[in-house]
C-alpha positions as CSV (number, residue, x, y, z in Angstrom):
1,M,-1.7,-10.4,37.3
2,K,-2.7,-7.8,39.9
3,L,-5.7,-6.3,38.3
4,L,-8.2,-3.9,39.9
5,T,-11.7,-5.3,40.6
6,I,-13.9,-3.3,38.2
7,P,-17.6,-3.8,39.1
8,F,-18.8,-1.7,36.1
9,L,-16.8,-3.6,33.5
10,D,-19.9,-4.9,31.7
11,E,-21.1,-1.3,31.3
12,I,-17.7,-0.2,29.9
13,V,-17.7,-3.1,27.4
14,A,-21.2,-2.2,26.3
15,I,-20.1,1.4,25.6
16,R,-17.1,0.1,23.6
17,R,-19.4,-2.1,21.5
18,D,-21.8,0.8,21.0
19,I,-19.0,3.0,19.8
20,H,-17.8,0.2,17.5
21,S,-21.2,0.0,16.0
22,H,-21.2,3.7,15.2
23,P,-17.7,4.5,13.8
24,E,-16.9,8.1,13.0
25,L,-14.1,9.4,10.8
26,A,-11.5,12.1,11.6
27,F,-13.0,15.3,13.0
28,Q,-16.5,13.9,12.7
29,E,-16.6,12.1,16.1
30,T,-19.6,14.0,17.3
31,R,-21.6,11.0,18.6
32,T,-18.5,9.5,20.3
33,S,-17.5,12.8,21.9
34,D,-21.0,13.3,23.2
35,I,-20.8,9.9,24.9
36,V,-17.4,10.7,26.3
37,A,-18.5,14.2,27.6
38,H,-21.8,12.8,29.0
39,T,-20.0,10.0,30.8
40,L,-17.3,12.3,32.3
41,S,-20.0,14.9,33.4
42,S,-22.0,12.2,35.1
43,L,-18.9,11.3,37.1
44,G,-18.7,14.9,38.4
45,L,-15.6,15.7,36.3
46,E,-15.0,19.2,34.8
47,V,-15.5,18.8,31.1
48,H,-14.1,21.0,28.3
49,R,-15.0,20.5,24.6
50,G,-14.1,22.0,21.3
51,L,-10.4,21.6,20.8
52,A,-9.9,20.3,17.3
53,G,-13.6,20.4,16.9
54,T,-14.6,17.2,18.6
55,G,-11.9,16.9,21.2
56,V,-12.9,16.4,24.9
57,V,-10.8,17.0,28.0
58,G,-12.0,15.8,31.4
59,I,-10.4,17.1,34.6
60,L,-10.1,15.2,38.0
61,R,-8.4,16.9,40.9
62,K,-7.5,15.6,44.3
63,G,-5.7,17.3,47.2
64,H,-3.4,20.3,46.7
65,G,-0.6,18.8,44.7
66,R,0.7,21.0,41.9
67,K,1.7,18.2,39.6
68,A,-0.6,17.4,36.6
69,I,-0.5,14.6,34.0
70,G,-2.3,14.0,30.8
71,L,-3.7,10.6,29.7
72,R,-4.7,10.4,26.1
73,A,-7.0,8.2,24.0
74,D,-7.9,8.5,20.3
75,M,-11.5,8.3,19.1
76,D,-11.7,8.1,15.3
77,A,-12.4,5.2,13.0
78,L,-11.1,4.2,9.6
79,P,-12.6,4.3,6.1
80,V,-12.7,0.5,5.9
81,L,-15.6,-1.8,5.0
82,E,-16.1,-4.1,8.0
83,K,-16.3,-7.8,7.2
84,N,-17.3,-9.1,10.7
85,D,-20.8,-10.4,11.4
86,F,-21.1,-10.1,15.2
87,A,-23.9,-8.1,16.8
88,H,-21.8,-5.0,17.3
89,C,-20.3,-4.7,13.8
90,S,-20.4,-1.3,12.1
91,R,-23.8,0.1,11.0
92,H,-22.1,2.5,8.6
93,H,-21.0,1.1,5.3
94,G,-17.4,1.8,4.6
95,R,-16.5,2.8,8.1
96,M,-15.2,0.7,11.0
97,H,-13.1,0.8,14.1
98,A,-10.3,-1.3,12.6
99,C,-7.6,0.0,15.0
100,G,-9.1,-0.3,18.4
101,H,-9.7,3.4,19.2
102,D,-13.1,2.4,20.5
103,G,-11.3,0.3,23.1
104,H,-8.8,3.1,23.9
105,T,-11.6,5.5,24.5
106,T,-13.5,3.2,26.8
107,M,-10.5,2.1,28.8
108,L,-9.7,5.7,29.5
109,L,-13.4,6.3,30.4
110,G,-13.2,3.3,32.7
111,A,-10.1,4.7,34.4
112,A,-11.8,8.0,34.9
113,R,-14.9,6.3,36.4
114,Y,-12.8,4.2,38.7
115,L,-10.8,7.1,39.9
116,A,-13.9,9.3,40.4
117,E,-15.8,6.6,42.2
118,H,-12.9,5.6,44.4
119,I,-11.5,9.1,45.0
120,E,-11.1,8.5,48.7
121,S,-9.3,5.2,48.5
122,V,-7.1,5.8,45.5
123,D,-4.0,7.5,46.8
124,F,-2.9,10.5,44.6
125,D,-2.4,14.2,45.0
126,G,-2.7,16.4,41.9
127,T,-4.6,16.8,38.6
128,V,-5.4,14.3,35.9
129,Y,-6.4,15.5,32.5
130,F,-8.2,12.8,30.4
131,I,-7.6,13.8,26.8
132,F,-9.9,12.3,24.2
133,Q,-8.4,13.2,20.8
134,P,-10.0,13.1,17.4
135,A,-8.4,12.3,14.0
136,E,-5.4,10.2,14.9
137,E,-5.6,8.3,11.5
138,S,-3.6,10.4,9.0
139,E,-5.2,13.8,9.9
140,G,-3.0,14.8,12.9
141,G,-5.7,15.5,15.5
142,A,-3.1,15.7,18.2
143,D,-1.3,18.5,16.4
144,V,-4.6,20.4,15.9
145,M,-5.4,20.1,19.6
146,I,-2.0,21.4,20.6
147,K,-2.3,24.3,18.2
148,D,-5.8,25.0,19.6
149,G,-4.2,25.5,23.0
150,L,-4.3,22.0,24.6
151,F,-1.2,22.5,26.8
152,R,-1.7,26.2,27.3
153,Q,-5.2,25.7,28.6
154,F,-4.4,22.5,30.5
155,P,-0.8,22.7,31.7
156,I,0.7,19.3,32.3
157,D,4.0,17.9,33.4
158,A,3.9,14.8,31.3
159,V,1.6,13.0,28.9
160,F,0.9,9.3,28.3
161,G,-0.6,7.2,25.6
162,L,-1.6,3.5,25.0
163,H,-2.4,1.4,22.0
164,N,-3.6,-2.2,21.8
165,W,-1.2,-4.3,19.9
166,P,-2.1,-7.5,18.1
167,G,0.7,-10.0,18.0
168,I,1.6,-9.4,21.7
169,P,-0.1,-11.9,23.9
170,V,-2.9,-10.9,26.3
171,G,-1.3,-10.2,29.6
172,E,1.9,-8.7,28.2
173,M,2.9,-5.1,27.6
174,A,5.7,-3.4,25.6
175,V,7.2,-0.4,27.3
176,V,10.4,0.8,25.6
177,P,12.5,4.0,25.9
178,G,13.4,6.1,22.8
179,P,11.7,5.7,19.4
180,V,8.7,3.4,19.4
181,M,6.9,4.5,16.2
182,A,8.4,5.9,13.0
183,G,8.0,9.3,11.5
184,T,6.3,9.3,8.1
185,C,6.4,11.4,4.9
186,S,4.5,10.9,1.7
187,F,5.8,11.7,-1.7
188,E,4.3,12.2,-5.2
189,I,6.5,11.9,-8.3
190,S,5.2,13.1,-11.6
191,V,6.8,11.8,-14.8
192,R,6.2,13.5,-18.1
193,G,7.3,12.1,-21.4
194,Q,5.8,12.3,-24.9
195,G,2.8,10.2,-25.7
196,C,2.6,8.2,-28.9
197,H,1.0,5.2,-30.6
198,A,2.0,1.9,-28.8
199,A,3.0,0.5,-32.2
200,M,5.4,3.4,-32.8
201,P,7.3,4.0,-29.5
202,H,10.2,5.6,-31.3
203,Q,8.0,8.6,-32.0
204,G,7.6,9.4,-28.4
205,I,9.3,9.3,-25.0
206,D,8.0,6.4,-23.0
207,T,6.8,7.7,-19.6
208,L,5.9,4.3,-18.3
209,V,9.3,2.7,-19.0
210,A,10.9,5.6,-17.1
211,A,8.4,5.3,-14.3
212,S,9.1,1.6,-14.0
213,H,12.8,2.1,-13.8
214,L,12.2,4.7,-11.2
215,V,10.3,2.3,-9.0
216,L,13.1,-0.2,-9.1
217,A,15.8,2.5,-8.6
218,L,14.0,3.7,-5.5
219,Q,14.6,0.3,-3.9
220,T,18.3,1.2,-3.7
221,V,17.7,4.4,-1.7
222,V,17.7,2.7,1.7
223,S,19.8,-0.4,0.8
224,R,22.7,1.7,-0.7
225,N,22.5,5.0,1.0
226,V,21.4,4.5,4.6
227,N,23.7,3.0,7.2
228,P,22.6,-0.6,7.7
229,C,22.5,0.0,11.5
230,E,19.8,2.7,11.0
231,A,16.3,2.1,9.9
232,A,14.2,3.5,7.0
233,V,11.6,2.3,4.6
234,V,10.7,3.7,1.1
235,S,7.5,2.2,-0.4
236,V,5.9,3.0,-3.7
237,T,2.2,2.4,-3.1
238,Q,0.6,3.8,-6.2
239,I,1.3,4.0,-10.0
240,H,-1.1,5.9,-12.3
241,G,-0.6,6.3,-16.0
242,G,-2.4,5.7,-19.2
243,E,-6.0,4.9,-20.1
244,A,-6.0,3.4,-23.7
245,L,-4.6,0.0,-24.4
246,N,-2.7,1.2,-27.5
247,V,-1.4,4.6,-26.3
248,I,1.8,5.4,-24.5
249,P,0.7,8.2,-22.2
250,D,2.2,11.6,-21.7
251,D,2.2,11.4,-17.9
252,A,2.5,9.1,-15.0
253,V,2.3,9.6,-11.3
254,L,4.0,7.6,-8.5
255,R,3.1,7.9,-4.8
256,G,4.4,6.3,-1.7
257,T,5.8,6.9,1.8
258,I,9.1,7.2,3.6
259,R,9.4,6.1,7.2
260,S,12.3,6.5,9.6
261,F,13.1,7.2,13.3
262,N,15.7,9.9,12.7
263,P,15.1,13.3,11.0
264,E,18.7,13.2,9.6
265,I,17.9,9.9,8.0
266,Q,14.7,11.3,6.7
267,A,16.6,14.2,5.0
268,L,19.2,11.7,3.6
269,V,16.4,9.6,2.0
270,E,14.7,12.7,0.5
271,Q,18.0,13.8,-1.0
272,S,18.7,10.4,-2.4
273,I,15.2,10.2,-4.0
274,R,15.8,13.5,-5.7
275,R,19.1,12.3,-7.0
276,V,17.6,9.1,-8.3
277,C,14.8,11.1,-10.0
278,T,17.4,13.3,-11.7
279,G,19.3,10.3,-13.0
280,V,16.2,8.7,-14.4
281,E,15.2,12.0,-15.9
282,S,18.5,12.3,-17.7
283,T,18.6,8.6,-18.8
284,F,15.2,8.5,-20.4
285,G,14.7,12.1,-21.5
286,V,11.6,12.6,-19.3
287,T,10.7,15.5,-17.0
288,I,10.3,14.5,-13.3
289,G,8.8,16.6,-10.5
290,I,8.7,15.5,-6.9
291,V,6.7,16.8,-3.9
292,F,7.3,15.6,-0.3
293,D,4.5,15.9,2.3
294,Q,5.8,15.7,5.9
295,R,3.3,13.8,8.0
296,Y,3.9,12.6,11.6
297,P,7.2,12.9,13.3
298,P,8.7,9.9,15.1
299,T,7.1,8.9,18.4
300,V,9.9,9.1,21.0
301,N,9.5,8.1,24.6
302,S,11.4,9.9,27.3
303,D,13.7,7.8,29.5
304,A,12.5,8.8,33.0
305,E,8.8,8.5,32.2
306,T,9.3,5.2,30.4
307,G,11.1,3.8,33.5
308,I,8.1,4.7,35.6
309,C,5.7,3.1,33.1
310,Q,7.7,-0.1,33.1
311,E,7.5,-0.2,36.9
312,V,3.7,0.3,36.8
313,A,3.2,-2.3,34.1
314,A,5.3,-4.8,36.0
315,G,3.2,-4.3,39.0
316,I,0.1,-5.2,37.0
317,V,1.2,-8.0,34.7
318,G,4.5,-9.1,36.3
319,E,8.0,-8.0,35.4
320,H,8.6,-11.0,33.1
321,R,5.6,-10.0,31.0
322,V,6.8,-6.4,30.3
323,R,8.7,-6.3,27.1
324,T,11.4,-3.6,27.5
325,N,13.4,-4.5,24.3
326,E,10.6,-4.7,21.8
327,L,11.5,-3.5,18.3
328,P,9.9,-0.2,17.3
329,S,7.2,-0.2,14.6
330,M,7.5,1.5,11.2
331,G,3.9,2.5,11.7
332,A,3.2,6.2,12.6
333,E,1.3,7.7,15.4
334,D,0.3,11.3,16.0
335,F,0.8,11.1,19.7
336,A,4.3,12.0,18.5
337,Y,3.2,15.6,18.5
338,M,2.4,15.5,22.2
339,L,5.7,13.9,23.0
340,Q,7.5,16.7,21.1
341,E,5.9,19.2,23.6
342,K,6.0,17.2,26.8
343,P,7.9,14.3,28.3
344,G,6.0,11.0,28.4
345,C,5.6,7.5,27.2
346,Y,3.5,5.6,24.7
347,I,3.1,1.8,25.3
348,W,1.6,-1.2,23.6
349,L,-0.9,-3.4,25.4
350,G,-1.1,-7.0,24.1
351,N,-4.3,-7.7,22.3
352,G,-3.7,-11.3,21.4
353,P,-3.0,-13.2,18.1
354,G,-2.4,-11.1,15.0
355,T,-2.2,-13.1,11.8
356,G,-5.6,-14.8,11.2
357,G,-7.0,-13.0,14.2
358,C,-7.2,-9.3,14.9
359,S,-4.4,-7.4,13.1
360,L,-4.8,-3.7,13.0
361,H,-6.4,-2.0,10.0
362,N,-7.9,-5.3,8.9
363,P,-11.6,-5.6,7.9
364,H,-11.9,-8.5,10.4
365,Y,-10.3,-6.8,13.3
366,D,-12.1,-6.3,16.7
367,F,-10.7,-4.9,19.9
368,N,-10.3,-7.6,22.5
369,D,-12.6,-6.8,25.4
370,G,-10.6,-9.2,27.6
371,I,-7.8,-6.7,27.9
372,M,-10.0,-3.9,29.2
373,P,-9.3,-4.6,32.9
374,I,-5.5,-4.5,32.2
375,G,-5.7,-1.1,30.4
376,I,-7.9,0.4,33.1
377,S,-5.7,-0.9,35.9
378,Y,-2.6,0.5,34.1
379,W,-4.1,4.0,33.9
380,V,-5.2,4.0,37.5
381,R,-1.9,2.7,38.9
382,L,0.0,5.2,36.7
383,V,-2.0,8.0,38.2
384,E,-1.2,6.8,41.7
385,R,2.5,6.4,40.9
386,L,3.0,9.7,39.1
387,L,0.8,11.8,41.5
388,Q,1.9,10.2,44.7
389,R,1.9,12.3,47.7
390,E,5.1,14.1,48.5
């Protein structure tokens, strides 16, 4: 691997572990954003704060080039109880960095520091916007930053993101064109019957039997309505109904998610779910209502920018270690909002073993500090490649 020599690596790792010890949830990243802003200011960068509340943007300019790019890192933690016992584990009960955003933040800080301290030797001509975004986890902080004027205030030509990825070995990167993360939509289905004594079910309309059939019927939405060459997932994740052991309840609620890469498939799935609900409603004599809540759109990489990122990644880890045909994930990512506005690319950086090790959103997860030099090198070389002198 052709990695940069990073003399301040220990300091960056220390910042990462400090942030890990003090996790902050969506739109509450005040301490983290203070660390980011202070670090960028100490490097002499122009710093802007306030987008989406806790968002931070640092600006580094060199030469007279008109081209500008955005590099984005997310800062928020998850409402997860950490079960690690190392020295830097979370000090806040019920909160932890279970997705590696602490590592994303510090890798981007490391790149900003390297570029600032080697401004004369690093060859680029243009403007780099270092975007530190709050609230990636379920709250759409990217969308809020954009609506607050991110790209109006900081006009860029392209935007780039990175996520550590357990299951991909250290020293490998996945850089693929097109869809890389799914769009997601949640749903809530209310089922109303007629409550009665459990010993006399004939006197009521059994809500839970209808709800149970609905759960099973929903499993046919993808398997019997979506083209097998397309991809979609419908998952029922919650069922609530009843409180007394001997009472059939009036009401039940089902909740879950839909995930797909194609808006047309998303619409087909929603239509099919409505049809299934109508059928169950008619069959069991219940009343069913359904509400869809559109969350993140699909994360779709643009071809030209992805090709450049593949070249840069290959220059760092070697061409044979860049996965260009990796299957996309059904997980969702709000960097999708930025890619709807600007061309760009979102890549996965190998974080090592997954199962039994450091899988995302797991109470035993921890970001692998060993990949820090790879992430920093990638950002720096990407700046050089995208903002090369004309």
